C-alpha positions in Angstrom: 0.0 0.0 0.0 1.0 3.6 -0.5 2.6 5.2 2.5 0.0 7.1 4.5 -0.3 9.2 7.6 -0.9 6.3 9.8 2.3 4.6 8.6 4.4 7.6 9.5 2.6 8.1 12.9 2.5 4.6 14.5 2.3 3.7 18.1 5.2 1.7 19.5 7.7 1.5 22.4 11.0 3.2 22.8 13.8 3.9 22.4 14.1 3.4 18.6 11.8 2.9 15.7 14.5 1.3 13.5 16.2 -0.6 16.3 13.3 -1.5 18.6 10.0 -1.2 16.8 11.1 -2.6 13.4 13.0 -5.6 14.8 10.0 -6.4 17.1 7.7 -6.2 14.2 9.9 -8.5 12.0 10.3 -11.0 14.8 6.5 -11.1 15.3 6.0 -11.7 11.6 8.5 -14.6 11.6 6.7 -16.1 14.6 3.3 -15.8 13.0 4.7 -17.5 9.8 5.9 -20.4 11.9 2.5 -20.8 13.3 0.8 -20.5 10.0 3.1 -23.1 8.4 2.3 -25.6 11.2 6.0 -26.0 12.1 6.0 -24.7 15.6 5.8 -28.1 17.2 8.9 -29.3 15.4 11.1 -26.3 16.5 14.0 -27.4 18.6 16.4 -24.5 18.2 16.5 -20.8 17.2 19.2 -18.6 15.8 19.1 -14.8 15.4 21.8 -13.0 13.5 22.0 -9.2 13.7 24.0 -7.2 11.2 25.5 -3.7 10.9 24.0 -1.0 13.0 21.5 -3.3 14.7 24.5 -5.3 16.1 26.7 -2.2 16.7 24.1 -0.3 18.9 21.5 -2.9 19.5 22.1 -3.2 23.3 21.7 0.5 23.8 18.6 0.6 21.6 16.8 -2.3 23.1 17.0 -4.3 19.9 17.7 -7.7 21.4 14.9 -7.5 24.0 12.5 -6.2 21.4 13.2 -9.2 19.2 12.6 -11.5 22.1 9.1 -9.9 22.6 8.4 -10.1 18.9 9.3 -13.8 18.8 6.8 -14.3 21.6 4.2 -12.8 19.3 3.9 -9.3 20.6 3.5 -6.3 18.2 4.9 -2.9 19.1 1.6 -1.0 18.5 -0.2 -3.3 20.9 2.1 -4.2 23.7 2.0 -2.0 26.8 5.0 -0.9 28.9 3.9 -3.1 31.9 3.7 -6.1 29.6 7.2 -5.4 28.3 8.7 -5.4 31.8 6.7 -8.5 32.9 7.7 -10.6 29.9 11.4 -9.5 29.8 11.7 -10.2 33.5 10.2 -13.7 33.0 12.6 -14.4 30.1 15.6 -13.2 32.2 14.6 -15.3 35.2 13.9 -18.5 33.4 16.2 -18.2 30.4 13.3 -19.3 28.3 11.1 -17.5 25.7 7.7 -18.7 24.5 8.1 -18.8 20.7 4.9 -17.6 19.1 3.4 -17.8 22.7 3.4 -21.5 22.5 6.8 -23.3 22.4 9.2 -22.9 25.2 12.8 -22.4 24.0 15.9 -21.8 26.1 17.0 -18.5 24.5 17.9 -15.0 25.6 19.8 -11.8 24.6 23.2 -13.5 25.1 22.4 -16.1 22.5 22.0 -13.7 19.6 24.9 -13.6 17.0 26.2 -10.0 16.5 27.9 -9.1 13.2 28.5 -5.3 13.5 31.1 -5.2 10.7 28.9 -7.1 8.2 26.5 -4.9 6.3 24.0 -6.7 4.1 23.5 -5.1 0.6 19.9 -3.9 1.2 20.3 -1.9 4.4 22.6 -1.7 7.4 19.8 -2.8 9.8 19.6 -6.4 8.8 18.5 -9.4 10.8 18.1 -13.2 10.0 15.8 -15.6 11.9 16.4 -19.3 11.6 14.7 -22.3 13.4 15.7 -25.9 13.1 14.4 -29.3 14.3 16.0 -31.7 16.7 18.1 -33.2 13.9 19.5 -29.7 12.9 17.3 -29.4 9.7 16.3 -25.9 9.0 12.5 -25.5 9.2 12.2 -21.9 8.3 14.5 -18.9 7.8 13.9 -15.3 6.8 15.9 -12.1 6.6 14.4 -8.7 7.3 15.6 -5.1 7.1 14.4 -2.3 9.5 14.5 0.7 7.1 13.5 3.4 9.5 10.3 4.6 11.2 9.4 1.0 12.2 9.0 0.0 8.5 10.4 -3.4 7.6 11.3 -5.0 4.3 11.8 -8.7 3.7 14.9 -9.9 1.7 13.9 -11.2 -1.7 10.6 -9.2 -1.7 12.0 -5.7 -2.2 11.1 -5.5 -5.9 7.7 -7.0 -5.4 7.0 -4.6 -2.5 8.2 -1.6 -4.5 6.0 -2.6 -7.4 3.0 -3.0 -5.2 3.7 0.4 -3.7 3.9 2.0 -7.1 0.6 0.4 -8.2 -1.2 1.4 -5.1 0.0 5.0 -5.5 -1.5 5.1 -9.0 -4.9 4.2 -7.6 -4.8 7.3 -5.3 -7.0 10.2 -6.3 -4.1 12.7 -6.0 -0.8 10.7 -6.1 2.4 12.5 -5.4 6.1 11.6 -4.9 7.6 15.0 -5.0 6.8 18.4 -3.6 6.4 19.7 -7.1 3.6 17.1 -7.8 2.0 17.9 -4.4 2.0 21.7 -5.2 0.6 21.0 -8.6 -2.4 19.2 -7.1 -2.9 22.2 -4.8 -2.9 24.5 -7.8 -5.2 22.4 -9.9 -7.8 21.7 -7.2 -7.5 24.8 -5.0 -6.9 22.5 -2.0 -4.4 22.9 0.8 -1.7 20.4 1.4 -3.6 18.8 4.3 -6.7 18.5 2.1 -4.7 16.7 -0.6 -3.4 14.2 2.0 -7.0 13.8 3.4 -8.4 13.0 0.0 -5.8 10.3 -0.5 -6.4 8.9 3.0 -10.2 8.8 2.2 -9.4 6.3 -0.6 -9.0 3.6 2.1 -10.7 5.1 5.2 -14.0 7.0 5.9 -13.5 10.6 7.1 -14.7 9.8 10.6 -12.1 7.1 10.9 -9.3 9.3 9.8 -10.3 12.1 12.2 -10.7 9.7 15.1 -7.4 8.0 14.3 -5.4 11.2 14.2 -7.0 12.5 17.4 -6.0 9.1 19.0 -2.4 9.6 17.8 -2.4 13.0 19.4 -3.9 11.6 22.6 -1.1 9.0 22.8 1.5 11.8 22.3 -0.2 13.8 25.2 -0.3 10.7 27.4 3.4 10.1 26.7 4.1 13.6 28.0 2.0 13.2 31.1 3.6 9.9 31.9 7.1 11.4 31.5 6.2 14.3 33.8 5.5 11.8 36.6 8.9 10.1 36.4 12.0 11.3 38.2 15.5 10.1 38.7 17.9 9.0 35.9 17.4 7.3 32.6 18.3 3.6 32.3 21.5 2.5 30.4 24.4 3.6 32.5 25.0 7.2 31.3 23.1 8.5 34.4 21.3 11.2 32.4 19.0 13.0 34.7 15.3 13.4 33.8 14.6 17.2 33.6 11.0 17.3 32.5 9.3 17.0 35.9 11.2 19.9 37.5 10.9 22.0 34.4 7.1 21.4 34.4 6.7 22.5 38.0 8.6 25.7 37.4 6.9 26.6 34.1 3.4 25.9 35.5 4.1 28.4 38.2 5.8 31.1 36.1 3.8 31.0 32.8 0.1 30.1 33.5 -2.3 33.0 33.2 -5.4 33.5 35.3 -8.7 32.9 33.5 -10.0 36.4 34.3 -11.2 37.2 30.8 -12.7 33.8 29.9 -9.5 32.7 28.2 -8.2 29.2 28.2 -6.2 28.6 31.4 -3.9 26.4 29.3 -3.0 29.3 26.9 0.3 30.4 28.4 2.3 33.6 28.6 3.9 34.1 25.2 7.3 34.9 26.6 7.7 31.3 27.7 6.8 29.6 24.4 10.3 28.2 23.9 10.5 26.9 27.4 7.2 25.0 26.9 8.3 23.7 23.5 11.6 22.5 25.0 9.7 20.8 27.9 7.4 18.8 25.6 10.2 17.7 23.4 12.3 16.6 26.4 9.4 14.9 28.1 8.6 12.8 25.0 12.2 11.8 24.4 12.9 11.0 28.0 10.0 8.7 28.0 11.2 7.2 24.7 14.7 6.7 26.1 13.2 4.7 29.0 11.4 2.4 26.7 8.0 4.0 27.2 5.0 4.2 24.8 5.5 6.8 22.1 4.4 7.7 18.6 6.9 7.4 15.8 6.9 10.8 14.2 8.3 9.7 11.8 10.8 7.9 14.1 11.3 7.3 17.8 14.5 9.1 17.9 12.7 12.2 16.6 9.4 11.5 18.4 9.4 14.8 20.5 9.5 17.3 17.7 6.0 17.1 16.2 4.3 16.9 19.6 6.2 20.0 20.8 5.4 22.0 17.7 1.8 20.9 17.8 1.6 21.9 21.4 2.9 25.3 20.3 0.1 25.5 17.7 -2.6 24.8 20.3 -1.3 26.9 23.1 0.6 29.8 21.6 -0.5 30.4 18.0 -2.7 33.5 17.4 -6.4 32.9 17.6 -6.3 29.9 19.9 -7.0 31.7 23.1 -10.8 31.1 22.9 -10.8 28.2 20.6 -13.4 25.5 21.2 -12.5 21.8 21.6 -13.7 21.2 18.0 -11.5 23.9 16.7 -8.6 22.5 18.6 -9.3 19.1 17.1 -9.4 20.6 13.7 -5.9 22.0 14.2 -4.6 18.6 15.3 -6.1 16.9 12.3 -4.9 19.5 9.8 -1.4 19.7 11.3 -0.8 15.9 11.3 -2.2 15.5 7.7 0.2 18.2 6.5 3.1 16.8 8.4 2.3 13.4 7.0 2.2 14.7 3.4 5.8 16.0 3.9 6.8 12.8 5.6 5.7 10.9 2.4 8.2 13.0 0.4 11.1 12.0 2.6 10.1 8.4 2.6 9.7 8.4 -1.2 12.7 10.3 -2.2 15.3 9.8 0.5 15.2 8.0 3.9 14.0 8.5 7.5 16.6 6.0 8.8 19.4 7.4 11.0 21.4 4.2 10.2 21.1 5.0 6.5 21.5 8.8 6.2 22.4 10.0 9.7 20.2 12.0 12.1 19.3 14.4 9.3 16.9 11.7 8.1 15.2 11.5 11.6 15.4 14.8 13.4 15.7 16.7 10.1 12.7 15.1 8.5 10.6 15.6 11.7 11.6 19.2 11.9 10.6 19.7 8.3 7.3 17.9 8.8 6.5 20.0 11.9 7.3 23.3 10.2 4.9 22.4 7.4 2.2 21.4 9.8 2.5 24.7 11.8 2.6 26.8 8.7 -0.6 25.1 7.4 -2.6 25.6 10.6 -1.4 29.2 10.8 -3.0 29.9 7.5 -0.1 29.4 5.1 -0.6 28.9 1.4 0.7 25.6 -0.1 3.8 27.5 -1.4 4.5 28.9 2.1 4.0 25.5 3.7 6.5 23.9 1.3 8.9 26.8 2.0 8.6 26.1 5.7 9.4 22.5 5.2 12.4 23.4 3.0 13.8 25.9 5.5 13.7 23.5 8.4 15.5 20.7 6.5 18.0 22.9 4.9 19.4 23.8 8.3 19.5 20.2 9.4 21.6 18.9 6.5 24.6 16.9 7.4 23.3 16.1 11.0 25.1 13.0 12.2 23.8 10.2 14.3 26.4 9.5 17.0 24.6 8.4 20.2 26.9 8.1 23.2 26.9 4.5 24.4 24.5 3.6 21.6 21.7 5.0 23.8 19.0 7.3 22.5 19.8 9.9 25.1 22.8 12.1 24.3 22.6 14.1 22.0 19.2 12.8 21.0 16.9 14.2 23.7 18.1 17.8 23.5 18.4 17.6 19.7 14.6 17.2 19.6 14.1 20.4 21.5 16.5 22.3 19.3 14.9 21.0 16.1 11.4 21.8 17.4 12.4 25.5 17.8 13.9 25.4 14.3 10.6 24.2 12.9 8.7 27.0 14.6 11.2 29.6 13.3 11.1 28.0 9.8 7.3 28.3 9.7 7.4 31.9 10.9 10.0 32.8 8.3 7.9 31.2 5.5 4.7 32.9 6.6 6.5 36.3 6.4 7.3 35.6 2.8 5.1 35.0 -0.2 6.1 31.4 -0.8 8.7 32.0 -3.4 12.2 30.9 -2.6 15.5 30.0 -4.4 15.8 26.4 -3.1 13.0 23.9 -3.5 12.0 21.3 -1.0 12.7 18.6 -3.5 16.2 19.9 -4.0 16.8 19.8 -0.3 15.5 16.3 0.0 17.7 15.0 -2.7 20.6 16.8 -1.1 19.9 15.1 2.2 19.8 11.7 0.5 23.1 12.3 -1.3 24.7 13.7 1.9 23.7 10.6 3.7 25.3 8.4 1.0 28.6 10.4 1.4 28.5 10.3 5.2 31.0 8.0 6.8 29.3 4.9 8.4 30.8 5.9 11.8 28.3 8.8 11.9 25.3 6.7 11.0 24.0 5.1 14.3 27.0 2.9 14.9 28.4 4.7 17.9 31.8 4.5 16.3 32.4 8.2 15.7 31.6 11.7 16.9 30.4 12.2 20.5 30.0 8.5 20.9 33.8 8.1 20.9 34.9 11.5 22.1 32.9 11.6 25.3 33.7 9.2 28.1 30.6 7.2 29.1 31.2 7.1 32.8 
């Protein structure tokens, strides 16, 4: 199927969409295949090989534990944090996992085969699952690639999947692969970018389902923030990164709330604190992600805080929102996410949203661009201004490396979300002060990002082999 808004915004667990969500999804698919083939009862042994970036930073990204959960039959969009802790504790205590929830096998994290220096041709995030019977005969094997944002591709089916994708796009009412095509639809129909995306989504879902689904996505983002604000202490993993969100929230609530004297929304805060609130939301989401909590890929887990932070800005600081009704607020959420989704499609189609493939410019850069477009749209921007906002945001994230210290999605990842959220807001404001005309197009920037990613050394692409990951002492 063509990439849609609910593919780019999917619910999962932290800390990484490519290293946690994708591998769990692939493992669950493999387990379901075993069950469907009727081979579960004959399974006597299991082997999991991890390649490239998955092997290099898998421990810090929760890859191995996510795979164990997937092999037990759990899916990232359905499993809850409490279930994660319960099942992982049981596997650790017994040394046994329940393959497809039915067959007990002695297997754990230490049994996985790590090949960090072996990169398979399709993608650096490769994994192979193999099960054999008591005589050592292979019953079933499959290789998957986690290509960013929780998306997975199966080895040997890449061409077929791409052909299916192309065919499904042709069936859309307003298909687009580039920003130029998207803007042409806007010119021909008189629709905004969010409307073009909505029309395409309505090809497979009724309007009420789309609206309800997007509002649910926003509610999960909000819940993620609220959960994070209740947690204190340090993040797991050994870096001893202190959680800042709870303290910041207490301080901001005291300093920036305004009395409801004039019938204004009590949650519409003092304008001079807008950046502190944006920072807070981004930090809260990514602190929760770093601890393995429930988040929304937007479009990835590593960049999950940017869109919630900018959408929070739109709802609480944008002009005209002081006396907005709940329905008006819901309209803003839907329009924002549809617009951001449309821009996300452009990155997914023309480049990559995988940090292991193109560096953090593909994660944080794409999210900042998507958020800038969403904000420009809900603030009344024309399609040309919205495209300009997306272009400005990405242009100033080009070349951003992915060099997490200790392979953990903490430093510099958490603060990087806050910085990129502010960039998105500034990009939208700059675009709205212009008339939409600009020298560099969004398509040109996306292609540049893709080419920059190809040229970037592998040590700066989620391997923890360069940059801050090697120049900062972990403890």
